[in-house]
C-alpha positions as CSV (number, residue, x, y, z in Angstrom):
1,M,11.8,10.4,0.3
2,F,13.3,7.8,-1.9
3,S,16.8,6.7,-2.8
4,A,18.5,3.9,-4.8
5,F,22.0,2.4,-4.6
6,K,23.6,-0.5,-6.3
7,G,25.8,-1.2,-3.3
8,I,22.8,-2.0,-1.0
9,N,22.7,-5.5,0.4
10,R,20.9,-7.3,3.2
11,T,23.9,-7.0,5.5
12,N,23.9,-3.2,5.3
13,D,20.1,-3.3,5.4
14,Y,20.3,-5.0,8.7
15,A,23.1,-2.8,10.0
16,F,21.0,0.3,9.1
17,K,18.0,-0.9,11.1
18,R,20.2,-2.1,14.0
19,I,22.1,1.2,14.3
20,L,19.2,3.6,14.0
21,G,16.4,1.5,15.5
22,S,17.8,1.0,18.9
23,E,18.1,3.0,22.1
24,E,21.9,3.0,21.9
25,G,21.7,4.4,18.4
26,K,19.3,7.2,19.2
27,E,22.0,9.9,19.0
28,A,22.9,8.6,15.5
29,L,19.2,8.6,14.5
30,V,18.8,12.3,15.6
31,G,21.8,13.2,13.5
32,F,20.5,11.3,10.5
33,L,17.1,12.9,10.7
34,N,18.6,16.4,11.0
35,A,20.8,15.7,8.0
36,V,17.9,14.5,5.9
37,L,15.1,16.9,7.0
38,K,17.4,19.9,7.1
39,P,15.5,22.0,9.6
40,P,16.4,25.7,9.8
41,P,19.2,26.8,12.2
42,G,18.1,26.7,15.8
43,K,15.2,24.4,15.0
44,E,17.1,21.1,14.8
45,L,15.9,17.9,16.5
46,T,17.6,17.4,19.8
47,T,15.9,14.1,20.9
48,V,13.3,11.6,19.7
49,E,11.3,8.9,21.4
50,L,11.5,5.4,19.8
51,M,8.0,4.0,19.4
52,D,6.5,0.5,19.1
53,R,7.0,-0.5,15.5
54,E,3.9,-2.8,15.3
55,L,0.9,-1.3,13.6
56,D,-2.4,-3.3,14.0
57,P,-5.3,-1.8,12.0
58,E,-8.8,-2.7,13.0
59,Y,-9.9,-3.1,9.4
60,L,-8.3,-3.4,6.0
61,L,-8.4,-7.2,6.2
62,D,-6.4,-7.1,9.4
63,R,-3.3,-6.3,7.3
64,G,-0.9,-5.0,9.9
65,A,2.6,-3.7,9.4
66,R,6.0,-3.8,11.2
67,L,7.9,-0.6,10.6
68,D,11.7,-0.5,10.5
69,V,12.3,2.6,12.5
70,L,9.5,4.7,14.2
71,A,10.2,7.7,16.4
72,K,8.2,10.7,17.8
73,T,9.6,14.2,18.4
74,A,8.9,16.4,21.4
75,Y,6.1,18.1,19.4
76,G,4.4,14.8,18.5
77,T,5.6,14.5,14.9
78,L,5.9,10.9,13.9
79,L,8.9,9.9,11.8
80,N,9.0,6.5,10.0
81,V,12.2,5.3,8.2
82,E,11.7,2.3,5.9
83,V,14.4,0.2,4.1
84,Q,13.2,-1.8,1.1
85,V,15.9,-3.9,-0.6
86,T,13.8,-5.8,-3.1
87,N,11.7,-4.1,-5.8
88,R,8.1,-5.5,-5.4
89,Y,6.8,-2.9,-7.8
90,D,4.4,-1.5,-5.2
91,I,6.5,0.9,-3.2
92,D,4.2,3.9,-4.0
93,R,1.1,2.1,-2.7
94,R,3.0,0.5,0.2
95,T,4.3,3.9,1.3
96,L,0.9,5.5,1.2
97,F,-0.6,2.5,3.1
98,Y,2.0,2.6,5.9
99,W,1.7,6.4,6.1
100,A,-2.1,6.2,6.4
101,L,-1.9,3.5,9.1
102,L,0.6,5.5,11.1
103,Y,-1.4,8.8,10.7
104,G,-4.7,7.2,11.7
105,S,-3.2,5.2,14.6
106,Q,-2.7,8.4,16.6
107,L,-6.3,8.8,17.7
108,N,-8.1,6.8,20.4
109,A,-11.8,6.9,21.2
110,G,-12.9,10.4,22.2
111,Q,-9.9,12.2,20.7
112,K,-10.4,15.0,18.2
113,F,-9.0,15.3,14.7
114,I,-7.1,18.4,15.7
115,D,-5.0,16.1,17.9
116,L,-3.5,14.5,14.8
117,R,0.2,15.3,14.3
118,K,2.4,15.6,11.3
119,T,3.6,12.3,10.0
120,I,6.8,11.9,7.9
121,T,8.0,8.8,6.1
122,I,11.5,8.4,4.7
123,N,12.0,5.5,2.3
124,I,15.5,4.0,1.5
125,L,15.4,1.9,-1.6
126,G,17.9,-0.6,-2.9
127,F,16.6,-0.3,-6.5
128,N,15.8,2.4,-9.1
129,W,12.1,3.1,-8.7
130,F,12.0,6.0,-11.1
131,T,12.0,4.8,-14.7
132,G,14.9,6.2,-16.6
133,A,16.0,8.3,-13.6
134,E,19.1,6.4,-12.6
135,G,21.7,8.8,-11.3
136,R,19.3,11.7,-11.4
137,I,18.7,13.7,-8.3
138,E,16.9,16.9,-9.4
139,G,13.3,16.3,-10.1
140,K,12.9,13.2,-8.0
141,V,10.8,15.1,-5.4
142,E,8.2,16.0,-8.0
143,M,8.3,12.5,-9.5
144,A,7.7,10.9,-6.1
145,Q,4.9,13.3,-5.2
146,E,3.1,12.7,-8.5
147,A,3.5,8.9,-8.1
148,I,2.1,8.9,-4.5
149,C,-0.6,11.5,-4.9
150,K,-2.2,9.9,-8.0
151,Y,-3.8,7.5,-5.4
152,L,-4.9,10.3,-3.2
153,E,-7.4,13.0,-4.0
154,A,-9.4,15.4,-1.8
155,R,-11.9,18.0,-3.0
156,F,-13.2,20.9,-1.0
157,G,-16.0,23.3,-1.9
158,E,-16.1,26.9,-0.5
159,A,-18.9,29.0,-1.9
160,S,-18.4,29.0,-5.7
161,L,-14.7,28.3,-5.5
162,G,-13.7,24.7,-6.2
163,L,-10.4,23.6,-4.7
164,Q,-8.5,20.4,-5.3
165,K,-5.8,19.7,-2.7
166,K,-3.2,17.0,-3.0
167,V,-1.3,16.1,0.2
168,Q,2.4,16.7,0.1
169,L,4.1,13.6,1.7
170,L,7.7,14.0,0.8
171,N,10.5,16.5,1.4
172,K,13.8,17.2,-0.4
173,L,15.8,14.1,-0.9
174,E,19.1,15.4,-2.1
175,S,20.6,15.1,1.4
176,L,19.2,11.6,1.7
177,D,20.8,10.4,-1.5
178,Q,24.2,11.7,-0.4
179,I,23.9,10.1,3.1
180,M,22.7,6.7,1.9
181,N,25.3,6.5,-0.8
182,K,28.0,6.7,1.8
183,I,26.2,4.3,4.2
184,Y,25.4,1.5,1.7
185,L,28.8,1.6,0.1
186,A,30.4,1.0,3.5
187,G,32.6,-2.1,3.6
188,S,31.6,-3.2,7.0
189,L,29.2,-2.7,9.9
190,D,31.8,-0.7,11.7
191,D,32.3,1.6,8.7
192,A,28.5,2.2,8.4
193,R,28.3,2.9,12.1
194,A,31.2,5.4,11.9
195,I,29.5,7.2,9.0
196,I,26.2,7.5,10.8
197,E,27.7,8.4,14.2
198,G,29.8,11.1,12.4
199,M,26.6,13.0,11.6
200,P,25.9,16.0,13.8
201,G,23.9,14.9,16.9
202,T,22.5,16.7,19.8
203,K,26.0,17.2,21.3
204,D,27.1,19.0,18.2
205,L,24.2,21.5,18.1
206,P,24.4,25.0,19.4
207,E,23.1,25.4,23.0
208,A,20.4,27.7,21.7
209,A,18.9,24.9,19.6
210,S,17.9,22.8,22.6
211,K,16.1,25.8,24.1
212,S,14.3,27.0,21.0
213,Q,10.9,25.9,19.6
214,G,11.3,23.2,16.9
215,V,9.5,22.7,13.7
216,F,8.9,18.9,13.9
């Protein structure tokens, strides 16, 4: 998911990572993820485990990565939240690179591919990545999918039927746009914290939600 805001600055960039990437901010992180991912009623996230943010690939020229926020759900889904302030004109490739490293890092020697779990990346941008799309919300999902998937192609053959499958990496971003617009226009760290902590967390979810099977 992607978003762009004129009010973003390095102070709020730091505040965002500080609030959502720490143990004391876990409740706020859960609320943020539920607000962005919009799981169906009764399937909301109730808790996440914060993970080591360092990725150390064994190849690819030893080009590692340090993620901003990395968490895992009770069902093993990996959730990565990235904040990019400066436009380096490579966010599409960067996103796919980080996602691939994270997805592949799940397996150790002897493990099977079926053990791989869903991996979700959420990107918060301080610039307009979509050419001519400033202020536009509808259509960004398709634009982002097209931009990412042009670097990824998989072909499968089944009897005489040829299939081409492009991986869907992104979810709806309307909620993310609205949330980040409030956060990055906050006048202070306290204001940003108040906005994030005001999102529904585990304590605000119906009791049944914590007992039901989730989707992430």
